[in-house]
C-alpha positions, 0 to 999 in steps of 0.5 A: 500506378499499374500498366493497366491504369496507365493504358486506361488513362492514355486511351481515355484522353487520346484524340485522333489529332494528337501529335508527338508533343501531346502523346508525350505530354499525356504519357508523362502526366498519366505515368506521374512523371510530371505533376504539371504541364510546366514540369512535363515541358521541362522533362520533354526538353531533356528528352532526345529524339530516340526517347520521344519516339519510344514514348510515342511508339508505346502510346501508339500501341496502347491506343491503336 
């Protein structure tokens, strides 16, 4: 999946009330790093705060 495709998917699913969980979930699903919500939840449990903030920052740049 190309960066352009990821950008389109993330932008298309963004809503103004998304929190960090929703942003990371959408990122994991749109980049095909997780195939299900359960897999995404497992991956998120393995992430540290720095990784989460990095993903939220990337998603924020794309949607703003």
